[in-house]
N, C-alpha and C positions, 0 to 999 in steps of 0.2 A: 504495499502500501502506499512507500515509501516511493512520490514517483520518479527519481533520478535513478535508482536503483532498480523499480519496476522496469521502468523503461532500459537500460540497459544492460538485465537481465535477459527480458525478450530477445535484445536484438542481438546475443549474442548464442543461445538456443540452438538447437538443432535437438531433428532425434535422436541420430546416433547418439548423444551423448545422452539422452535417455535411455536410449536402453543399454548402452556400457552402466549409467546409473542403476538401470534394476536390476541386472547381472549381478554387479552388487550388495544390494541388499538380498537377491535371488537366494546365495549364495554367502555369505555369511554363518549361519545359523543352521545352514545339511537342510533344508527345507524354503523354496519358494514362498512370497505368502500366499493369499488370499484372501487378499484384499484388494481394491485400486489406491495404488497410488500414487500423486500426483505427477504432472512436470512441471514443478514446480513445492520451492518455500514462498514463504510470504514475510517482508517486509516494515518489521509495527513501528512503526516514527512516535518519538521520544511522548510525544504527548498522549495519545492512545497509550505509550507503554502504563504511563502516569493516572494513567486511567485505567488502567485493569489491574492496579500496585494497590489506589483508592479500593479498589474492585472489593480486591482478597484482605483489608486490614478489615473492612466497613465487618464485611462475611465471619470474619474470622473472630471478630472481637465479640460476636452474638454466641462463639459458641464455646468462649472463653468465659462465658457466664456461668458464678456459680449455680446460678438454678437450669442452667439448660436439659441439667441432666433428668427433672422433674419435666420440662418443658418438653423434648423430643417419648419420654414414657407410651404417652399413644402412639408412636410410630410402631412399638416391639410385639407382635403379635404371638400371646402366651402361646399358644403351643413349637413357636421353634425359639421360643429364650434360651440361648445359650451361657451355662455356668461360669465364671472365669471369665466379665468383664472388665476390660478396661477403664481408668477414669478418662481417654479419650479417643479420638479413635485415631488407629497409625498412619491413615491414610485419607489422604483430602482433594477429591475432582471439581473441580467449579468451571462450567461449561459457558464461554461468553459468547453472544450472536453479537456479531458486527455491523452497528447497522447506525443510520445515521437523524443526529440529533437537529434538534430544532436551527441550528444558528449554520446548516451545513455543513460541521462537523462530524465524523466520525468516534462513535462511543460503543461503549461492549455493556449488554446488558445479559444479565444472569438469566437461561435459560436450562440449569439443570446441576446439580451438586449430591457425588455420592464422596459414603465414608468406604471407598473399596479403593483396590490398584486398577491399577491403570498400566500403560504399554509404557511401562520405567525404561526398558532394555529396548524395545522397538527402538521408541524416538534414539534415543542417543545415538541406535545404527544409523538411526533414517540422517539424521542433522549430518552428521558425519559422509556417509553416503552424497549427499546430497554438493557438501565444501569437497569436495577430492572431486566431482567430477565438472561444478559447475563452478571458475573458477572469479565470478563478477563481484563473489561474496564477499563481503570483508571481512578481513582477521578481526577487527572488533568491534563487530556485533555477536552477540552472544545468544545464544538459544538457551541452558541457563544460567540460573539467579543466583546473586548471595556472595559473587566473587567463587561459584565452585567452576573448573574445569575435569576433564576427560576424565581425567585421576582421582582425582579425592572426590565427584559424581558415585564412580563407582566402588572406590571405598567408601560411600555413607552410605551406599546403597547394602552392599554391604554388616556394613555397622548396623543396622536396621535387619538387614532381612535374615540373615547367619549368628549374628549379637556375639554370643563365647562360646556358639556350638561348633563343633566339625560338620563340613558342609555336609554333607553325609547321613548327618541326622537330624538331618533340616528338609522338608517338602516342599514341597507346591503344590497344592492338592486341588485335585477340577474333577468335573464326571467326563469323561475318557477325553480329556485332552485332543489327542493323536484327530479326537474330530471335532474341536472347536476353532471357529476364524482367524483366533485374535491365537491363537497358538504358537504365532511367529516370535511371540515374545515368551514364551515357555522355557523354546528352546536357550531363550536369548539368557533369558532369570541363569538354566543350566548350563550355561557356555562361562559367563561374567562369572558366575559365584560356588558351579561345580554344584547343586543342591538336586536333588530328586525329581523330577516329576511323576506323580503320582494319580491313578485313579482311584476314589475312595471304593472303585472295588477292591484293589488289592491291596489296601490295607488292614491291617492283622490286629484282632486288639485279643488283650488276657487279662481281665482283672482294669485293674486302672494305667496299664502299658500300650503302647501304641509301637508296631513293627512291622517292616516290610522283609521282602524275600527280595538278593540281588540278584546280580545276574547269577555269579554261578552257589541263590540258594540259603545264603546266606543272611542269617536276619539281623535285622540294625535298626535298634532302641527310633523313636522321630523324636524328641526333645521340643523343636520349634514345627510348626505348621504357619505355611505362608499360604492362604486362603481364596481361593481364587474361584472357586463357588458360589454360587449364584441361587441365594433356598426356595426362590420361587421356579428358578429351573429344575434341582432335584427332587422338587414335589410330584413332578409332572414323569418322577424316572422309577413306578417302581417297581420298572421289570431291572434295576438294577442292586446284585447281590452286592449283600453288605453288611460290617461284624459290626459296625458302628454308625450308631447316626444322631452324630455329633453333634446334639443332646445331653449326651449325656457327657457327666465331670471323667478327665483325666489328664494324669502325669501331661502334658505335653502343651505347650503354653503358644498360644496362639501371635503372629505377625499379624492383625489383622482382622482383631475380633467379628464373628459375623451381627454381631446387634448391632453394629457400630452403621454396616449396610439399613437397617429400614430407620435410624435414629437419622440417621444424615441422609435423605434424599430429596425426593421433593416433598415429605411434608415438614419440614424443615421450612420452605418461603415463605408461606407465611410470616414465622417470625423474623423477615430482612426488613429492612429501615434503610436503604439506602439510593443514593442516585442510578445504577446501574443492576438493584434486580424491578423486574416489574411484578406492581401489585398481580402478588395472590390470596387464594380465597379457597378455603374449607367447602363440598360443596352441600356438606350435610349440615354449615352456619348459616347459609346467605338469609336473609334476612327476603329477600325477594332475588330475582332471576332478575340480570342486567337486563335494560332494552336495548344495548348496543351490541348484545353477543358478536357481530362481524367482528368485533376489534376482540375479542378472547380465541380463546385455543381451551378447550376439554380433555387432562392427563389422568390417566392414574397415579398412583402415589407410587406403587411396587412393579414399573417394568422395564426393559433392560429393550435398551437398543430402535429407542422410538413408537414400543409397541401399543398399542391398544389408544395415541394422540390420536383425537378428531382437531383438526380446523377449522373448518365449514359447518358450524353447528347451531342446532335449533334451539329454539325453549323444549322437545321433545328428546334431545338428546339428556341435556341435562334435567328431564323428570321420569327418565326413561333410565337412568343411572341405579346398578339394584345396591350398588352400596355407597353412599354416600359420602360416609365417613373415609371412605380410601378411594374421591378424587377431590380435584381441584379446577378450579378454573384459572388461571394467566393470560394478564392481559397479552394481549399476542405483539408481540415485535415484528418489523420488516426487515429482514436481512437487508443491506446491502447491497451493488453486485461490485465491490469498490477493487477488486484484482484482475488490473488488462492484461488479457491474452494475446495472441498470435493469431486471434481473433475475434478483431476489435468488435465484431455485432453483439462478443458471447462473453461479455466478462463473466468472473467468480464470487459468489457470496463465502464466507468465509466464515467461521465457529473458533473460539479460540478456548483451548481446557488448558488454566492454571493447572497445575499437577504438584502437589504439597506432602509432604514429611511429617511426621507429631511422634519422636520416636517418644519412651514411652519415663524417659530420663527427661524430655524436652518439657520449657516451661511454657511454650506458643509455639504452632506450628512454624514451619520452615519450605516457604516458597523455594521449587529447585528442578522444575523443567517445563517441556509447554508442551501440548498434543493440537493437532490444526485439524480439521476436515473442512475441504472444500467444494462447493458444490453450487450446479448449476439450477437443479429444480426447485420446485415447491417446498420440498424439507432438506435435512444432509439423511443421504442414507443413499444405503445403492440401487435400491427401486424405483429413486427419483433423477435418478442421471447418468441409466440405463445409456446407452454408445455415445456419450456425452465424455469429449478431453480436457484436463488441466480441473480433473474434480480426483476428490476423492483425498489419499491419507497425505498430512504434509507439517511442519515442523515451522513456530518462528521462530525468525532471528529479527534482535530487540534492538534497537536504537540505544549504544551505549550511554 
């Protein structure tokens, strides 16, 4: 979005460079990426960067309030409550759509948030690969925050996820990880940290102890669980054999406790007051349905990858919601097509995810990385961008 850097990048872009870039991404972790990767990073000018940083600060200030646990209690389904909850989330993702302010400038607007891990390792690969193949990215523009470089970033991820355990005693836990669309990040976690990527069905339990069998049949104890399982996906998998239901207390330590997936979610949005957070209302608390429904979006609280979101809604849509306590109305924001592409007639929209860590011994969260999703469709998502280029996964480089 920085006009000079954008113009220079586009002028030097070639399909051959893009193919070489994709080859690097596809071979770095041992398997090709299964989602579309954009032809370009985005260049975030300082004014927009400062707004994003302020938005992160505004939102984190709510999470730091002493009564946040009480405030978020209603978000946690009783039957999915997992014992051993930490005082705060370890992972935090804030998704900002890039929109147009009243004065014509660009402004970020919070769309979603989640207390759950994201593509921390794939994003590092992506940024390094863009730099390797596209020479117009200035060396002092950064994708990491807080003075981190590649080495210190990976060391920090190791500190948070592996801690004082041996890597073999740390597992990345998922349901059939080899089938997940974001699995390239699992292989990156494995490559950088040496941890075991494991399906829940392969996890063994003996009393309060968890273990797995390695490739040689050796029993390996589990001390830390880097959790990547989405509970609402797991509930649909009654066919999946398992010795542990995840709600029974064990000796292993959670790295990313499952309860925070619910506590920090769309359920949190109505409590956020910031110029960078659109007005959000719980459907079950509506005194009346807004007359201007064309300016609102209806969203289920606990869905993943945009499932169940309705953009063009009617009174009937709102009135027919089965469980109003699990739905929100969010004031609609309009993403601006601010990223010029090599096709002048069709610039791209974008959404920036600010990726945050909050280790157990830290007094506050720490912004570390970012993720960008680019789109030319009505929404950010594969089904809205079929057959289009300059869309998909990307990363932001920020003006120093």
